[in-house]
Residue, then its C-alpha position, 0 to 999 in steps of 0.5 A: m855564519a853572520t849574513n848581511s844584506i848588500r846592494l848589488d848591480q842587477k846585471l851582476i845578479e843576473k849573470a851570477t844566477i845564470i853561471a850559478k845554475a850551470l855550476n850547481r851553485t846558488p847565486p849568492k854562492q857564485i858571487e862569494h866564489w867570484a869574490k874569493i877568486g878576486e881577493m886571491m888575484e889581488d893578493n897575488p897579481d903575478l899568479p895566473y888564474e889557472f894556478v889560483r883555480h887549482a889552489i882553490i881545488a887543492q884546498a877543497e880536496l885537503d878539507a875533504g881529506k882526499l889528499d895523500a902525502y907525497d913520498f919524495g923517497 
């Protein structure tokens, strides 16, 4: 994965550092997480935050192979 250096507001970095520590992430990963949520919310303005949050969790579970097929029968 290619990386680039960008300038960010110091207050954003400080807040990301605090939240990242609480959630066992690195500050860059926390900022990536916020960016991912922001992108999803802008692409889907009618969806509530909790739906987007659960969609991210569901995708992570799928990627980890932890989902079972649902039987409609």
